MARMAR-46566 format. One record per residue (C-alpha): residue in one letter; chain; x, z, y; residue number from 1. Coordinates in steps of 0.25 Angstrom, whole numbers, plus 5000, padded with zeros to 4 digits. Layout:
(atom 'a'; 'A'; (X; Z; Y); NUM),
...
This chain:
(atom 'x'; 'A'; (5006; 4955; 5150); 1),
(atom 'x'; 'A'; (5003; 4940; 5152); 2),
(atom 'x'; 'A'; (4989; 4936; 5152); 3),
(atom 'x'; 'A'; (4990; 4927; 5140); 4),
(atom 'x'; 'A'; (4995; 4939; 5131); 5),
(atom 'x'; 'A'; (4983; 4948; 5137); 6),
(atom 'x'; 'A'; (4973; 4937; 5133); 7),
(atom 'x'; 'A'; (4980; 4936; 5119); 8),
(atom 'x'; 'A'; (4977; 4951; 5117); 9),
(atom 'x'; 'A'; (4963; 4950; 5122); 10),
(atom 'x'; 'A'; (4961; 4939; 5112); 11),
(atom 'x'; 'A'; (4967; 4948; 5101); 12),
(atom 'x'; 'A'; (4956; 4959; 5104); 13),
(atom 'x'; 'A'; (4945; 4949; 5105); 14),
(atom 'x'; 'A'; (4949; 4944; 5091); 15),
(atom 'x'; 'A'; (4948; 4959; 5086); 16),
(atom 'x'; 'A'; (4935; 4960; 5093); 17),
(atom 'x'; 'A'; (4930; 4947; 5085); 18),
(atom 'x'; 'A'; (4936; 4950; 5072); 19),
(atom 'x'; 'A'; (4936; 4965; 5070); 20),
(atom 'x'; 'A'; (4933; 4973; 5082); 21),
(atom 'x'; 'A'; (4932; 4987; 5077); 22),
(atom 'x'; 'A'; (4945; 4986; 5070); 23),
(atom 'x'; 'A'; (4951; 4980; 5083); 24),
(atom 'x'; 'A'; (4947; 4993; 5090); 25),
(atom 'x'; 'A'; (4950; 5003; 5079); 26),
(atom 'x'; 'A'; (4961; 4996; 5070); 27),
(atom 'x'; 'A'; (4959; 5005; 5057); 28),
(atom 'x'; 'A'; (4965; 4996; 5046); 29),
(atom 'x'; 'A'; (4955; 5000; 5036); 30),
(atom 'x'; 'A'; (4944; 4995; 5046); 31),
(atom 'x'; 'A'; (4949; 4981; 5048); 32),
(atom 'x'; 'A'; (4941; 4968; 5046); 33),
(atom 'x'; 'A'; (4928; 4974; 5050); 34),
(atom 'x'; 'A'; (4929; 4987; 5041); 35),
(atom 'x'; 'A'; (4925; 4997; 5053); 36),
(atom 'x'; 'A'; (4912; 5003; 5051); 37),
(atom 'x'; 'A'; (4905; 5002; 5065); 38),
(atom 'x'; 'A'; (4900; 5017; 5065); 39),
(atom 'x'; 'A'; (4913; 5022; 5061); 40),
(atom 'x'; 'A'; (4921; 5014; 5071); 41),
(atom 'x'; 'A'; (4912; 5019; 5083); 42),
(atom 'x'; 'A'; (4912; 5033; 5078); 43),
(atom 'x'; 'A'; (4927; 5033; 5078); 44),
(atom 'x'; 'A'; (4926; 5030; 5093); 45),
(atom 'x'; 'A'; (4917; 5041; 5095); 46),
(atom 'x'; 'A'; (4926; 5051; 5088); 47),
(atom 'x'; 'A'; (4938; 5045; 5096); 48),
(atom 'x'; 'A'; (4931; 5047; 5110); 49),
(atom 'x'; 'A'; (4926; 5061; 5106); 50),
(atom 'x'; 'A'; (4941; 5065; 5102); 51),
(atom 'x'; 'A'; (4946; 5059; 5115); 52),
(atom 'x'; 'A'; (4937; 5067; 5124); 53),
(atom 'x'; 'A'; (4939; 5080; 5116); 54),
(atom 'x'; 'A'; (4954; 5078; 5118); 55),
(atom 'x'; 'A'; (4952; 5076; 5133); 56),
(atom 'x'; 'A'; (4944; 5088; 5134); 57),
(atom 'x'; 'A'; (4955; 5096; 5126); 58),
(atom 'x'; 'A'; (4965; 5092; 5137); 59),
(atom 'x'; 'A'; (4955; 5096; 5148); 60),
(atom 'x'; 'A'; (4953; 5081; 5152); 61),
(atom 'x'; 'A'; (4940; 5079; 5160); 62),
(atom 'x'; 'A'; (4933; 5065; 5163); 63),
(atom 'x'; 'A'; (4921; 5061; 5172); 64),
(atom 'x'; 'A'; (4911; 5055; 5163); 65),
(atom 'x'; 'A'; (4908; 5044; 5172); 66),
(atom 'x'; 'A'; (4913; 5030; 5170); 67),
(atom 'x'; 'A'; (4922; 5026; 5158); 68),
(atom 'x'; 'A'; (4931; 5014; 5153); 69),
(atom 'x'; 'A'; (4935; 5012; 5139); 70),
(atom 'x'; 'A'; (4946; 5001; 5139); 71),
(atom 'x'; 'A'; (4948; 4993; 5127); 72),
(atom 'x'; 'A'; (4935; 4997; 5122); 73),
(atom 'x'; 'A'; (4934; 4987; 5110); 74),
(atom 'x'; 'A'; (4920; 4989; 5104); 75),
(atom 'x'; 'A'; (4917; 5002; 5111); 76),
(atom 'x'; 'A'; (4922; 5012; 5100); 77),
(atom 'x'; 'A'; (4927; 5022; 5111); 78),
(atom 'x'; 'A'; (4919; 5016; 5123); 79),
(atom 'x'; 'A'; (4905; 5021; 5117); 80),
(atom 'x'; 'A'; (4909; 5035; 5115); 81),
(atom 'x'; 'A'; (4916; 5036; 5128); 82),
(atom 'x'; 'A'; (4903; 5030; 5134); 83),
(atom 'x'; 'A'; (4896; 5042; 5129); 84),
(atom 'x'; 'A'; (4904; 5051; 5138); 85),
(atom 'x'; 'A'; (4903; 5043; 5151); 86),
(atom 'x'; 'A'; (4892; 5038; 5160); 87),
(atom 'x'; 'A'; (4897; 5024; 5159); 88),
(atom 'x'; 'A'; (4909; 5018; 5150); 89),
(atom 'x'; 'A'; (4915; 5004; 5150); 90),
(atom 'x'; 'A'; (4922; 4998; 5138); 91),
(atom 'x'; 'A'; (4932; 4986; 5141); 92),
(atom 'x'; 'A'; (4939; 4977; 5131); 93),
(atom 'x'; 'A'; (4946; 4964; 5131); 94),
(atom 'x'; 'A'; (4939; 4958; 5119); 95),
(atom 'x'; 'A'; (4925; 4953; 5122); 96),
(atom 'x'; 'A'; (4922; 4954; 5107); 97),
(atom 'x'; 'A'; (4925; 4969; 5107); 98),
(atom 'x'; 'A'; (4916; 4971; 5120); 99),
(atom 'x'; 'A'; (4904; 4963; 5113); 100),
(atom 'x'; 'A'; (4905; 4973; 5101); 101),
(atom 'x'; 'A'; (4906; 4985; 5110); 102),
(atom 'x'; 'A'; (4893; 4980; 5118); 103),
(atom 'x'; 'A'; (4886; 4979; 5104); 104),
(atom 'x'; 'A'; (4890; 4993; 5100); 105),
(atom 'x'; 'A'; (4887; 4999; 5114); 106),
(atom 'x'; 'A'; (4876; 5009; 5112); 107),
(atom 'x'; 'A'; (4878; 5015; 5126); 108),
(atom 'x'; 'A'; (4876; 5003; 5134); 109),
(atom 'x'; 'A'; (4871; 5011; 5146); 110),
(atom 'x'; 'A'; (4884; 5019; 5146); 111),
(atom 'x'; 'A'; (4894; 5009; 5140); 112),
(atom 'x'; 'A'; (4898; 4995; 5144); 113),
(atom 'x'; 'A'; (4908; 4985; 5138); 114),
(atom 'x'; 'A'; (4916; 4975; 5146); 115),
(atom 'x'; 'A'; (4927; 4964; 5142); 116),
(atom 'x'; 'A'; (4940; 4966; 5150); 117),
(atom 'x'; 'A'; (4950; 4954; 5148); 118),
(atom 'x'; 'A'; (4959; 4958; 5160); 119),
(atom 'x'; 'A'; (4972; 4965; 5158); 120),
(atom 'x'; 'A'; (4967; 4976; 5168); 121),
(atom 'x'; 'A'; (4953; 4982; 5172); 122),
(atom 'x'; 'A'; (4951; 4975; 5184); 123),
(atom 'x'; 'A'; (4936; 4974; 5181); 124),
(atom 'x'; 'A'; (4935; 4989; 5184); 125),
(atom 'x'; 'A'; (4936; 4995; 5198); 126),
(atom 'x'; 'A'; (4946; 5006; 5201); 127),
(atom 'x'; 'A'; (4941; 5020; 5199); 128),
(atom 'x'; 'A'; (4929; 5016; 5190); 129),
(atom 'x'; 'A'; (4930; 5025; 5178); 130),
(atom 'x'; 'A'; (4931; 5040; 5175); 131),
(atom 'x'; 'A'; (4937; 5038; 5161); 132),
(atom 'x'; 'A'; (4945; 5026; 5156); 133),
(atom 'x'; 'A'; (4949; 5026; 5141); 134),
(atom 'x'; 'A'; (4957; 5017; 5132); 135),
(atom 'x'; 'A'; (4961; 5019; 5117); 136),
(atom 'x'; 'A'; (4967; 5010; 5107); 137),
(atom 'x'; 'A'; (4968; 4999; 5118); 138),
(atom 'x'; 'A'; (4981; 5000; 5126); 139),
(atom 'x'; 'A'; (4990; 5001; 5113); 140),
(atom 'x'; 'A'; (4986; 4986; 5111); 141),
(atom 'x'; 'A'; (4990; 4981; 5125); 142),
(atom 'x'; 'A'; (5004; 4978; 5129); 143),
(atom 'x'; 'A'; (5010; 4989; 5139); 144),
(atom 'x'; 'A'; (5010; 4980; 5151); 145),
(atom 'x'; 'A'; (4995; 4979; 5150); 146),
(atom 'x'; 'A'; (4991; 4992; 5145); 147),
(atom 'x'; 'A'; (4998; 4999; 5157); 148),
(atom 'x'; 'A'; (4990; 4990; 5166); 149),
(atom 'x'; 'A'; (4977; 4995; 5159); 150),
(atom 'x'; 'A'; (4982; 5009; 5160); 151),
(atom 'x'; 'A'; (4983; 5007; 5175); 152),
(atom 'x'; 'A'; (4970; 5001; 5175); 153),
(atom 'x'; 'A'; (4964; 5013; 5168); 154),
(atom 'x'; 'A'; (4968; 5021; 5180); 155),
(atom 'x'; 'A'; (4964; 5011; 5190); 156),
(atom 'x'; 'A'; (4949; 5011; 5185); 157),
(atom 'x'; 'A'; (4948; 5026; 5183); 158),
(atom 'x'; 'A'; (4942; 5034; 5194); 159),
(atom 'x'; 'A'; (4951; 5044; 5201); 160),
(atom 'x'; 'A'; (4952; 5056; 5192); 161),
(atom 'x'; 'A'; (4947; 5048; 5180); 162),
(atom 'x'; 'A'; (4952; 5049; 5166); 163),
(atom 'x'; 'A'; (4960; 5038; 5159); 164),
(atom 'x'; 'A'; (4962; 5039; 5144); 165),
(atom 'x'; 'A'; (4970; 5029; 5136); 166),
(atom 'x'; 'A'; (4978; 5028; 5123); 167),
(atom 'x'; 'A'; (4991; 5020; 5121); 168),
(atom 'x'; 'A'; (5003; 5022; 5111); 169),
(atom 'x'; 'A'; (5016; 5026; 5117); 170),
(atom 'x'; 'A'; (5025; 5024; 5106); 171),
(atom 'x'; 'A'; (5027; 5020; 5091); 172),
(atom 'x'; 'A'; (5030; 5030; 5079); 173),
(atom 'x'; 'A'; (5039; 5026; 5067); 174),
(atom 'x'; 'A'; (5034; 5029; 5053); 175),
(atom 'x'; 'A'; (5043; 5041; 5052); 176),
(atom 'x'; 'A'; (5037; 5047; 5065); 177),
(atom 'x'; 'A'; (5023; 5045; 5060); 178),
(atom 'x'; 'A'; (5027; 5052; 5047); 179),
(atom 'x'; 'A'; (5032; 5064; 5056); 180),
(atom 'x'; 'A'; (5020; 5064; 5064); 181),
(atom 'x'; 'A'; (5010; 5064; 5053); 182),
(atom 'x'; 'A'; (5016; 5071; 5041); 183),
(atom 'x'; 'A'; (5011; 5084; 5037); 184),
(atom 'x'; 'A'; (5019; 5096; 5040); 185),
(atom 'x'; 'A'; (5029; 5101; 5029); 186),
(atom 'x'; 'A'; (5019; 5111; 5024); 187),
(atom 'x'; 'A'; (5007; 5101; 5025); 188),
(atom 'x'; 'A'; (5009; 5095; 5011); 189),
(atom 'x'; 'A'; (5003; 5105; 5001); 190),
(atom 'x'; 'A'; (4991; 5102; 4994); 191),
(atom 'x'; 'A'; (4982; 5107; 4982); 192),
(atom 'x'; 'A'; (4977; 5096; 4973); 193),
(atom 'x'; 'A'; (4966; 5098; 4962); 194),
(atom 'x'; 'A'; (4962; 5086; 4953); 195),
(atom 'x'; 'A'; (4950; 5082; 4945); 196),
(atom 'x'; 'A'; (4955; 5069; 4937); 197),
(atom 'x'; 'A'; (4951; 5063; 4924); 198),
(atom 'x'; 'A'; (4959; 5066; 4912); 199),
(atom 'x'; 'A'; (4960; 5052; 4907); 200),
(atom 'x'; 'A'; (4960; 5038; 4914); 201),
(atom 'x'; 'A'; (4961; 5024; 4909); 202),
(atom 'x'; 'A'; (4974; 5017; 4912); 203),
(atom 'x'; 'A'; (4972; 5010; 4926); 204),
(atom 'x'; 'A'; (4959; 5017; 4928); 205),
(atom 'x'; 'A'; (4954; 5024; 4941); 206),
(atom 'x'; 'A'; (4948; 5037; 4942); 207),
(atom 'x'; 'A'; (4944; 5047; 4954); 208),
(atom 'x'; 'A'; (4952; 5060; 4954); 209),
(atom 'x'; 'A'; (4946; 5071; 4962); 210),
(atom 'x'; 'A'; (4957; 5078; 4970); 211),
(atom 'x'; 'A'; (4955; 5092; 4978); 212),
(atom 'x'; 'A'; (4966; 5093; 4988); 213),
(atom 'x'; 'A'; (4969; 5106; 4996); 214),
(atom 'x'; 'A'; (4977; 5107; 5008); 215),
(atom 'x'; 'A'; (4987; 5118; 5005); 216),
(atom 'x'; 'A'; (4996; 5116; 5017); 217),
(atom 'x'; 'A'; (4995; 5121; 5031); 218),
(atom 'x'; 'A'; (4993; 5107; 5037); 219),
(atom 'x'; 'A'; (4980; 5100; 5039); 220),
(atom 'x'; 'A'; (4979; 5087; 5031); 221),
(atom 'x'; 'A'; (4972; 5076; 5040); 222),
(atom 'x'; 'A'; (4964; 5065; 5033); 223),
(atom 'x'; 'A'; (4969; 5055; 5044); 224),
(atom 'x'; 'A'; (4984; 5055; 5047); 225),
(atom 'x'; 'A'; (4989; 5044; 5056); 226),
(atom 'x'; 'A'; (4999; 5033; 5051); 227),
(atom 'x'; 'A'; (4993; 5033; 5037); 228),
(atom 'x'; 'A'; (4999; 5047; 5034); 229),
(atom 'x'; 'A'; (4986; 5051; 5027); 230),
(atom 'x'; 'A'; (4985; 5062; 5016); 231),
(atom 'x'; 'A'; (4980; 5057; 5003); 232),
(atom 'x'; 'A'; (4978; 5062; 4989); 233),
(atom 'x'; 'A'; (4986; 5053; 4979); 234),
(atom 'x'; 'A'; (4990; 5052; 4965); 235),
(atom 'x'; 'A'; (5002; 5048; 4956); 236),
(atom 'x'; 'A'; (5002; 5046; 4941); 237),
(atom 'x'; 'A'; (5013; 5054; 4933); 238),
(atom 'x'; 'A'; (5017; 5052; 4919); 239),
(atom 'x'; 'A'; (5017; 5065; 4910); 240),
(atom 'x'; 'A'; (5031; 5068; 4915); 241),
(atom 'x'; 'A'; (5026; 5068; 4929); 242),
(atom 'x'; 'A'; (5033; 5055; 4933); 243),
(atom 'x'; 'A'; (5025; 5046; 4943); 244),
(atom 'x'; 'A'; (5020; 5034; 4936); 245),
(atom 'x'; 'A'; (5010; 5030; 4947); 246),
(atom 'x'; 'A'; (5016; 5036; 4959); 247),
(atom 'x'; 'A'; (5004; 5033; 4969); 248),
(atom 'x'; 'A'; (4990; 5030; 4964); 249),
(atom 'x'; 'A'; (4977; 5035; 4972); 250),
(atom 'x'; 'A'; (4975; 5039; 4986); 251),
(atom 'x'; 'A'; (4964; 5047; 4993); 252),
(atom 'x'; 'A'; (4965; 5051; 5008); 253),
(atom 'x'; 'A'; (4961; 5065; 5012); 254),
(atom 'x'; 'A'; (4946; 5064; 5016); 255),
(atom 'x'; 'A'; (4947; 5075; 5027); 256),
(atom 'x'; 'A'; (4957; 5083; 5034); 257),
(atom 'x'; 'A'; (4961; 5095; 5026); 258),
(atom 'x'; 'A'; (4965; 5108; 5032); 259),
(atom 'x'; 'A'; (4974; 5118; 5025); 260),
(atom 'x'; 'A'; (4967; 5125; 5014); 261),
(atom 'x'; 'A'; (4956; 5114; 5013); 262),
(atom 'x'; 'A'; (4953; 5105; 5001); 263),
(atom 'x'; 'A'; (4946; 5092; 4999); 264),
(atom 'x'; 'A'; (4942; 5084; 4986); 265),
(atom 'x'; 'A'; (4944; 5069; 4986); 266),
(atom 'x'; 'A'; (4944; 5058; 4975); 267),
(atom 'x'; 'A'; (4957; 5051; 4972); 268),
(atom 'x'; 'A'; (4956; 5038; 4964); 269),
(atom 'x'; 'A'; (4967; 5036; 4954); 270),
(atom 'x'; 'A'; (4972; 5025; 4945); 271),
(atom 'x'; 'A'; (4977; 5028; 4931); 272),
(atom 'x'; 'A'; (4991; 5022; 4927); 273),
(atom 'x'; 'A'; (4990; 5009; 4919); 274),
(atom 'x'; 'A'; (4998; 5015; 4907); 275),
(atom 'x'; 'A'; (4990; 5024; 4898); 276),
(atom 'x'; 'A'; (4997; 5038; 4897); 277),
(atom 'x'; 'A'; (4996; 5052; 4901); 278),
(atom 'x'; 'A'; (4998; 5054; 4916); 279),
(atom 'x'; 'A'; (4998; 5065; 4927); 280),
(atom 'x'; 'A'; (4989; 5062; 4939); 281),
(atom 'x'; 'A'; (4996; 5068; 4951); 282),
(atom 'x'; 'A'; (4989; 5069; 4964); 283),
(atom 'x'; 'A'; (4995; 5073; 4977); 284),
(atom 'x'; 'A'; (4993; 5071; 4992); 285),
(atom 'x'; 'A'; (5001; 5062; 5000); 286),
(atom 'x'; 'A'; (5003; 5060; 5015); 287),
(atom 'x'; 'A'; (5004; 5045; 5016); 288),
(atom 'x'; 'A'; (5018; 5040; 5021); 289),
(atom 'x'; 'A'; (5023; 5054; 5021); 290),
(atom 'x'; 'A'; (5024; 5061; 5008); 291),
(atom 'x'; 'A'; (5017; 5066; 4995); 292),
(atom 'x'; 'A'; (5013; 5081; 4996); 293),
(atom 'x'; 'A'; (5020; 5083; 4983); 294),
(atom 'x'; 'A'; (5033; 5079; 4990); 295),
(atom 'x'; 'A'; (5031; 5091; 4999); 296),
(atom 'x'; 'A'; (5029; 5101; 4988); 297),
(atom 'x'; 'A'; (5013; 5100; 4986); 298),
(atom 'x'; 'A'; (5008; 5100; 4971); 299),
(atom 'x'; 'A'; (5001; 5088; 4966); 300),
(atom 'x'; 'A'; (4988; 5088; 4957); 301),
(atom 'x'; 'A'; (4991; 5083; 4943); 302),
(atom 'x'; 'A'; (4982; 5081; 4931); 303),
(atom 'x'; 'A'; (4985; 5073; 4918); 304),
(atom 'x'; 'A'; (4978; 5060; 4915); 305),
(atom 'x'; 'A'; (4977; 5052; 4902); 306),
(atom 'x'; 'A'; (4978; 5038; 4906); 307),
(atom 'x'; 'A'; (4972; 5030; 4894); 308),
(atom 'x'; 'A'; (4972; 5015; 4891); 309),
(atom 'x'; 'A'; (4961; 5007; 4898); 310),
(atom 'x'; 'A'; (4947; 5007; 4893); 311),
(atom 'x'; 'A'; (4944; 5021; 4892); 312),
(atom 'x'; 'A'; (4933; 5028; 4900); 313),
(atom 'x'; 'A'; (4942; 5035; 4910); 314),
(atom 'x'; 'A'; (4945; 5030; 4923); 315),
(atom 'x'; 'A'; (4940; 5018; 4931); 316),
(atom 'x'; 'A'; (4947; 5004; 4932); 317),
(atom 'x'; 'A'; (4943; 4996; 4944); 318),
(atom 'x'; 'A'; (4938; 4982; 4942); 319),
(atom 'x'; 'A'; (4947; 4971; 4948); 320),
(atom 'x'; 'A'; (4937; 4969; 4959); 321),
(atom 'x'; 'A'; (4937; 4983; 4963); 322),
(atom 'x'; 'A'; (4953; 4983; 4965); 323),
(atom 'x'; 'A'; (4952; 4972; 4976); 324),
(atom 'x'; 'A'; (4957; 4976; 4989); 325),
(atom 'x'; 'A'; (4948; 4976; 5001); 326),
(atom 'x'; 'A'; (4954; 4963; 5006); 327),
(atom 'x'; 'A'; (4951; 4957; 4992); 328),
(atom 'x'; 'A'; (4937; 4962; 4992); 329),
(atom 'x'; 'A'; (4934; 4956; 5006); 330),
(atom 'x'; 'A'; (4925; 4944; 5006); 331),
(atom 'x'; 'A'; (4931; 4930; 5006); 332),
(atom 'x'; 'A'; (4923; 4926; 5019); 333),
(atom 'x'; 'A'; (4928; 4938; 5026); 334),
(atom 'x'; 'A'; (4943; 4934; 5023); 335),
(atom 'x'; 'A'; (4941; 4919; 5026); 336),
(atom 'x'; 'A'; (4934; 4923; 5040); 337),
(atom 'x'; 'A'; (4946; 4932; 5043); 338),
(atom 'x'; 'A'; (4956; 4921; 5039); 339),
(atom 'x'; 'A'; (4949; 4911; 5048); 340),
(atom 'x'; 'A'; (4950; 4921; 5060); 341),
(atom 'x'; 'A'; (4965; 4919; 5060); 342),
(atom 'x'; 'A'; (4976; 4930; 5062); 343),
(atom 'x'; 'A'; (4970; 4944; 5066); 344),
(atom 'x'; 'A'; (4972; 4950; 5080); 345),
(atom 'x'; 'A'; (4983; 4960; 5081); 346),
(atom 'x'; 'A'; (4984; 4974; 5087); 347),
(atom 'x'; 'A'; (4995; 4975; 5097); 348),
(atom 'x'; 'A'; (5001; 4989; 5099); 349),
(atom 'x'; 'A'; (5009; 4993; 5111); 350),
(atom 'x'; 'A'; (5014; 5006; 5116); 351),
(atom 'x'; 'A'; (5015; 5012; 5130); 352),
(atom 'x'; 'A'; (5025; 5023; 5132); 353),
(atom 'x'; 'A'; (5019; 5036; 5137); 354),
(atom 'x'; 'A'; (5028; 5036; 5150); 355),
(atom 'x'; 'A'; (5023; 5022; 5153); 356),
(atom 'x'; 'A'; (5008; 5026; 5152); 357),
(atom 'x'; 'A'; (5010; 5038; 5161); 358),
(atom 'x'; 'A'; (5018; 5030; 5171); 359),
(atom 'x'; 'A'; (5006; 5019; 5171); 360),
(atom 'x'; 'A'; (4996; 5030; 5173); 361),
(atom 'x'; 'A'; (5003; 5037; 5184); 362),
(atom 'x'; 'A'; (5005; 5023; 5192); 363),
(atom 'x'; 'A'; (4991; 5020; 5190); 364),
(atom 'x'; 'A'; (4986; 5033; 5197); 365),
(atom 'x'; 'A'; (4984; 5042; 5185); 366),
(atom 'x'; 'A'; (4990; 5054; 5178); 367),
(atom 'x'; 'A'; (4991; 5056; 5163); 368),
(atom 'x'; 'A'; (4985; 5069; 5160); 369),
(atom 'x'; 'A'; (4987; 5069; 5145); 370),
(atom 'x'; 'A'; (4994; 5060; 5135); 371),
(atom 'x'; 'A'; (4988; 5063; 5121); 372),
(atom 'x'; 'A'; (4995; 5058; 5109); 373),
(atom 'x'; 'A'; (4985; 5051; 5100); 374),
(atom 'x'; 'A'; (4985; 5043; 5087); 375),
(atom 'x'; 'A'; (4976; 5032; 5092); 376),
(atom 'x'; 'A'; (4987; 5021; 5090); 377),
(atom 'x'; 'A'; (4990; 5025; 5076); 378),
(atom 'x'; 'A'; (5001; 5034; 5069); 379),
(atom 'x'; 'A'; (5012; 5024; 5073); 380),
(atom 'x'; 'A'; (5010; 5026; 5088); 381),
(atom 'x'; 'A'; (5012; 5037; 5098); 382),
(atom 'x'; 'A'; (4999; 5036; 5106); 383),
(atom 'x'; 'A'; (4993; 5043; 5118); 384),
(atom 'x'; 'A'; (4980; 5045; 5124); 385),
(atom 'x'; 'A'; (4983; 5046; 5139); 386),
(atom 'x'; 'A'; (4973; 5054; 5148); 387),
(atom 'x'; 'A'; (4975; 5050; 5162); 388),
(atom 'x'; 'A'; (4968; 5054; 5175); 389),
(atom 'x'; 'A'; (4967; 5045; 5187); 390),
(atom 'x'; 'A'; (4973; 5051; 5199); 391),
(atom 'x'; 'A'; (4963; 5056; 5210); 392),
């Protein structure tokens, strides 16, 4: 990789650090433009590190709790909880703005430090310095010719017998492959649905329907499924003959994981059809992008609703201001500020085949003890967390 391209990448991450640092580190689309809650953000880091060390323990992996390095540390989301497990931890990042923010949030200054590293290597650290080297959600944004160089550097700065743990995608899934990986099993689409709904609504009016859902299948329903294949409660409006008039209306995601036999009650906001008439409110579950449960033989919940001309006491029609999108409700000054900043930075995504990673580790003087498939890069990517040991 030529130096000019590396500098361009560094500027890209510096821009993230200046504009939207938390989103730059953890790019949840719902959290863009400063929408991350700081406590929620750092709590996600603590949960990630706790899960990582639990998995390492389950695989019988041991590590000396001495010196640690967190590469591509951003604002310290993972560095700080790693620092709680080691005598001293160093977080390095290419973006000075990220490091400044990490230093501001550093609640363990005696055990953690943050430094800027603008080199395409780790030359600032001597060989055999760290007992534990870690990197997650970083190498995937770096071209392979540089990421393999960094992997070799991870092994160089690790002590003999030291542990090197890093994540990087190895391939890309098609949408069809994502469906296959995350669809429920054939017998996973059986639900019991009970409704409490008003008997009458104004045309175009909104109302909240209480829905009790019971998992009648043998599969666990997860509240968070990769690739947007979430399970939701949703409704249709049918005419008196059972023909769909409004085929897709409200949506509400499951609020928690649901084991077989368990039930949960949730609210579903529905909007009555615009034409007054007698309708059937039909409530079903849907696994987004996969299928409706009724398509797999599950029974829906169905109640009659009389939709009256507007002006009655039933239902609630939202005022125009309440119908605005989040972008429309955003302040004028905020929109102008973002426009003046120019084009937003971009997330480059790169893959590094598993065989290439393993060759790189071996040639750098290490062994791959485990390659653990993860979902760190998102549903569209085959990603691994590699657990490596520097050869003694």
